[in-house]
C-alpha positions in Angstrom: 134.6 65.7 106.8 133.6 69.2 108.0 132.3 70.4 104.6 128.8 69.2 105.3 128.6 71.6 108.3 130.2 74.5 106.4 128.4 74.3 103.0 125.5 71.9 103.2 122.3 71.9 105.1 122.8 70.7 108.7 119.4 69.7 110.2 120.8 70.1 113.7 120.5 73.9 113.1 116.8 73.3 113.8 117.7 72.7 117.4 119.4 76.1 117.6 116.4 77.7 115.9 114.0 76.0 118.3 116.0 77.4 121.2 116.0 80.9 119.7 112.2 80.8 119.2 111.7 79.7 122.8 113.8 82.6 124.0 112.0 85.1 121.9 108.6 83.9 123.1 109.7 84.0 126.7 111.2 87.5 126.3 108.0 88.7 124.6 105.9 87.5 127.4 108.0 89.1 130.1 108.0 92.4 128.3 104.2 92.1 127.9 103.7 91.4 131.6 106.1 94.2 132.6 104.5 96.8 130.4 101.0 95.8 131.6 101.7 96.0 135.3 104.1 99.0 134.9 100.9 101.0 134.3 99.2 99.7 137.5 100.2 101.8 140.6 100.3 100.2 144.0 98.1 101.5 146.8 101.1 101.8 149.1 102.5 104.4 146.7 106.2 104.3 147.7 109.0 103.9 145.1 110.5 100.5 144.4 113.9 101.4 146.0 112.2 102.3 149.2 110.1 99.1 149.3 113.2 97.0 148.6 115.0 98.7 151.5 112.0 98.3 153.8 111.4 94.6 153.2 115.2 93.9 153.6 115.4 95.7 156.9 112.2 94.1 158.0 113.8 90.7 157.4 117.0 91.6 159.3 119.2 92.4 156.3 121.1 95.7 156.8 124.0 94.9 154.5 122.5 95.9 151.1 122.8 99.2 149.3 120.3 100.0 146.6 121.4 102.0 143.6 120.0 103.3 140.3 121.4 101.9 137.0 120.7 102.8 133.4 118.8 100.6 130.9 115.5 98.7 130.8 115.1 95.6 132.9 118.8 95.6 133.8 117.9 95.1 137.5 120.2 92.7 139.4 121.7 91.9 142.7 125.5 91.6 143.0 126.4 89.3 145.9 130.1 90.3 145.8 129.5 93.8 147.0 125.9 93.4 148.4 124.5 95.9 145.9 121.0 95.8 144.6 120.8 97.7 141.3 117.4 98.9 139.9 116.9 100.2 136.4 115.6 103.6 135.6 112.1 102.5 135.0 112.0 100.6 138.3 113.9 102.6 140.8 111.5 105.5 141.3 108.3 103.7 140.2 105.6 102.5 142.5 104.0 100.3 140.0 103.2 96.6 140.5 105.9 95.6 138.0 108.5 97.8 139.7 107.8 96.6 143.2 107.8 93.0 142.1 111.1 93.3 140.4 112.7 95.1 143.3 111.4 92.5 145.7 112.8 89.7 143.5 116.2 91.3 143.7 115.8 91.7 147.4 115.0 87.9 147.5 118.5 87.3 146.1 120.0 89.5 148.8 118.2 87.4 151.4 119.6 84.3 149.7 123.1 85.7 150.2 122.4 86.6 153.9 121.0 83.1 154.6 123.8 81.3 152.6 121.4 79.7 150.1 123.6 77.0 148.6 122.5 77.3 144.9 123.3 81.0 144.9 126.8 80.3 146.4 127.3 77.6 143.8 126.2 79.9 140.9 128.4 82.7 142.1 131.4 80.4 142.4 130.8 79.0 139.0 130.7 82.4 137.1 134.4 82.8 136.4 134.8 79.2 135.2 131.7 79.3 133.1 132.7 82.6 131.5 136.0 81.2 130.4 134.5 77.9 129.3 131.7 79.4 127.3 134.1 81.6 125.3 136.5 78.8 124.6 134.1 75.9 124.0 133.1 76.6 120.4 136.5 77.6 119.0 137.9 74.4 120.5 135.0 72.3 119.3 135.3 73.6 115.7 139.1 73.3 115.7 138.7 69.7 116.7 136.3 69.0 113.8 138.4 70.8 111.3 141.6 69.0 112.3 139.8 65.7 113.0 141.1 65.6 116.5 138.4 63.9 118.5 139.7 64.8 122.0 139.5 68.5 121.1 135.9 68.0 120.1 135.0 66.5 123.4 136.9 69.1 125.3 134.8 71.7 123.5 131.7 69.8 124.4 132.8 69.5 128.0 133.4 73.3 128.3 130.0 74.0 126.7 128.4 71.7 129.3 129.5 74.1 132.0 127.2 76.7 130.5 124.4 74.2 130.5 125.0 73.3 134.1 125.1 77.0 135.0 121.7 77.5 133.3 120.2 74.6 135.3 121.7 75.9 138.6 120.2 79.3 137.8 116.6 78.0 137.7 116.2 77.2 141.4 118.0 80.4 142.3 115.6 82.5 140.4 112.5 80.6 141.4 113.5 80.8 145.0 114.1 84.5 144.8 110.6 85.0 143.4 109.0 83.0 146.1 110.9 84.9 148.7 109.8 88.2 147.1 106.1 87.2 147.3 106.4 86.1 150.8 108.2 89.3 152.0 105.7 91.5 150.2 102.8 89.6 151.7 104.2 89.7 155.2 105.0 93.4 154.9 101.4 94.2 154.1 102.4 96.8 151.5 100.3 95.2 148.7 96.8 94.1 148.2 95.9 90.6 147.1 95.1 91.9 143.6 98.5 93.7 143.4 100.3 90.5 144.6 98.5 88.6 141.9 100.0 91.1 139.4 103.5 90.5 140.9 103.0 86.8 140.5 102.2 87.3 136.9 105.3 89.4 136.2 107.7 87.1 138.1 106.2 84.0 136.5 106.8 85.5 133.1 110.4 86.4 134.1 111.0 82.9 135.3 110.1 81.5 131.9 113.0 83.3 130.4 115.3 81.3 132.6 113.5 78.1 131.7 113.8 79.0 128.0 117.5 79.7 128.4 118.1 76.4 130.1 116.2 74.5 127.3 118.1 76.4 124.6 121.4 75.5 126.2 120.3 71.8 126.4 119.3 71.9 122.7 122.6 73.3 121.7 124.4 70.7 123.7 122.4 68.0 122.0 123.4 69.5 118.7 127.1 69.4 119.5 126.8 65.8 120.6 125.1 64.8 117.4 127.7 66.6 115.3 130.5 64.9 117.3 128.9 61.5 116.9 128.4 62.0 113.2 132.0 63.1 112.8 133.3 60.1 114.7 131.3 57.6 112.6 132.6 59.2 109.3 136.2 58.8 110.6 135.6 55.1 111.3 133.9 54.4 107.8 
C-alpha cells in the first residue's frame, strides 16, 4: 500500500515544491528590500535600538528591554520576558530598513502591553504546536505503514495545529507592522519618503508569513490526499 509513496512518483510532492518555491520567492524579496533600504540612512540619524526605545516610551511602554543578538534578520520580540532583540545589522544602524524592523518589533511589544488577543493566542499555542509539529509526520507515516487509519488522522490533526498557528501569525505580524508605521509617523522621526521605504520593507516581510501559511496549507492538502488514497485502497 505504501510502496507508491516510497518508490514511485507521487504527484502530491508538487504541492510541497509549490510551497517551497513560494517561500523562496518571498525570502528573496524580503532580502532584496532589506538590502536596498539598509543603504538608505534616515534623516533622524539615531540607531535603531534608540528609536525603538523612544517610540515605546512615547506610547507608554516602559517594560521592554532592548538587546543586541547575533545573526542576520534574527530580530524578534519575546513576550515572555519583554525583551526586544535586534540583530547585529539592525541594532546600531540608522538605516530605513533597521528603523522599520526595530519599529515592527516594538509593535509586538505594544501588542503585549495592550493584550492583543491574537498575540496571546499565538504565545499560548507555541508549546502545543512545537510538540505537534514534531510528532505529526512520524505518526502519519507510521499509520500508513501499519495501515492503521486512526494513526493517520491523528498525524493529520497534529499537523493541522501548525497550519492554524501559521494562520494566527498573519494578523499578528500585519498588526505589528501597522503599529510600527503609525508609531513612526506620530513620532516624527521619519520623512514621508523614509516611511514609504519602511512600508516596502515591512510589506516584503509580511509576504514571508503569507508564503509560510500557504505552504502549510498545501502540505495539509497533500496529507489529506494521501490519507484518502490510502483509505480507498484498503476498501478496494
